[in-house]
C-alpha positions in Angstrom: -48.6 33.6 -24.6 -46.6 36.6 -25.7 -43.6 36.2 -28.0 -40.5 38.3 -27.6 -38.5 39.4 -30.5 -35.2 37.5 -30.6 -33.3 39.5 -33.2 -29.6 38.9 -33.4 -29.4 37.9 -29.8 -31.7 34.9 -30.4 -29.8 33.8 -33.4 -26.4 34.0 -31.7 -27.8 32.2 -28.7 -29.1 29.4 -30.8 -25.8 29.1 -32.6 -24.0 29.1 -29.3 -26.2 26.3 -28.0 -25.8 24.3 -31.2 -22.0 24.7 -31.1 -21.9 23.8 -27.4 -24.0 20.7 -28.0 -21.8 19.6 -31.0 -18.7 20.1 -28.8 -20.2 17.9 -26.1 -21.1 15.2 -28.6 -17.7 15.3 -30.1 -16.0 15.0 -26.7 -18.4 12.1 -25.7 -17.4 10.3 -28.9 -13.7 10.8 -28.2 -14.2 9.6 -24.6 -16.1 6.5 -25.9 -13.3 5.8 -28.3 -10.8 5.9 -25.5 -12.9 3.7 -23.3 -13.2 1.1 -26.2 -9.4 1.1 -26.8 -8.6 0.8 -23.1 -11.1 -2.1 -22.6 -9.4 -4.1 -25.4 -5.8 -3.5 -24.1 -3.5 -6.2 -22.6 0.1 -6.2 -21.6 2.6 -9.0 -21.4 5.8 -9.3 -19.4 8.5 -12.0 -19.1 10.8 -12.7 -16.2 12.9 -15.2 -14.3 15.2 -15.4 -17.4 12.3 -16.4 -19.6 10.8 -19.0 -17.3 7.6 -17.0 -16.5 5.4 -15.0 -18.9 2.2 -13.2 -17.8 -0.4 -11.4 -19.8 -2.9 -9.1 -18.1 -6.1 -7.4 -19.3 -6.8 -3.7 -19.1 -8.3 -4.4 -15.7 -4.9 -5.8 -14.5 -6.4 -9.3 -14.1 -4.1 -12.1 -15.3 -5.4 -13.6 -18.6 -2.5 -15.9 -19.5 0.3 -17.5 -17.6 3.1 -19.5 -19.3 5.7 -21.3 -17.1 8.8 -22.9 -18.5 9.7 -26.4 -17.4 12.5 -24.9 -15.4 10.0 -24.0 -12.7 9.4 -27.6 -12.0 12.7 -27.5 -10.0 11.7 -24.4 -7.9 9.9 -24.3 -4.6 6.3 -23.3 -4.6 7.1 -19.9 -3.0 9.7 -19.2 -5.6 7.2 -19.8 -8.4 4.6 -17.7 -6.7 7.1 -14.8 -6.2 8.2 -15.0 -9.9 4.6 -15.0 -11.1 3.6 -12.1 -8.9 6.7 -10.1 -9.9 6.1 -10.6 -13.6 2.4 -9.9 -13.3 3.3 -6.5 -11.7 5.6 -5.8 -14.6 2.8 -6.5 -17.1 0.4 -4.4 -15.1 2.9 -1.6 -15.0 3.0 -1.4 -18.8 -0.7 -0.6 -18.9 -0.4 3.0 -17.9 1.9 3.8 -20.9 -0.5 2.1 -23.3 -3.4 4.1 -21.8 -1.4 7.3 -22.0 -0.8 6.7 -25.7 -4.4 5.9 -26.4 -5.6 9.0 -24.4 -3.2 11.2 -26.4 -4.6 9.9 -29.6 -8.2 10.1 -28.7 -9.0 12.8 -26.1 -5.6 14.7 -26.1 -2.8 14.2 -23.7 -3.5 17.4 -21.8 -7.2 16.9 -21.5 -8.9 16.5 -18.1 -10.1 13.0 -19.2 -6.6 11.9 -20.1 -5.2 13.1 -16.8 -7.9 11.3 -14.8 -7.7 8.0 -16.7 -3.9 7.9 -17.0 -3.5 9.0 -13.4 -5.8 6.2 -12.2 -3.7 3.6 -14.1 -0.4 5.0 -12.9 -1.7 4.9 -9.3 -3.1 1.4 -9.5 -0.4 -0.2 -11.6 2.9 1.6 -11.1 5.7 0.9 -13.6 8.0 -1.8 -12.3 11.6 -1.8 -13.7 12.6 -4.9 -15.6 15.5 -5.5 -13.2 13.2 -5.5 -10.2 13.2 -9.3 -10.1 13.1 -10.1 -6.4 14.7 -13.4 -5.7 15.6 -14.3 -9.2 19.3 -14.6 -8.4 18.7 -16.5 -5.1 17.3 -19.7 -6.4 20.6 -21.5 -6.3 20.6 -22.1 -10.0 18.0 -24.9 -9.7 16.3 -25.5 -13.0 18.5 -23.1 -15.0 
């Protein structure tokens, strides 16, 4: 098999490929770091004047629920509404945490950050703290 002289072109090509591969490896490491941080995240929210506290994992799944004794005086649908509202608040906090982690690992303006943060913002929109449906309508029972 014939060999072709590479000269400067061959050396610069090898350097380019090595640099490109190093860049890909570095980006993969940053992306893995972001993935690891996101996987370990959780968020907690409290509502119904402190009667309900919910913690969710990075997936949005509820991992902890704490109910104050005041809920014993509420109807079942009132408890359910409070739990769901507070869970949505906790989920809504995840996007901000993911955005911070993305900025610190892959860079806030990177395509990876935009995709991951966008996914969280779409799945778990931020819910204002005062968006407490029905909290005032429970007739003061248990409070």
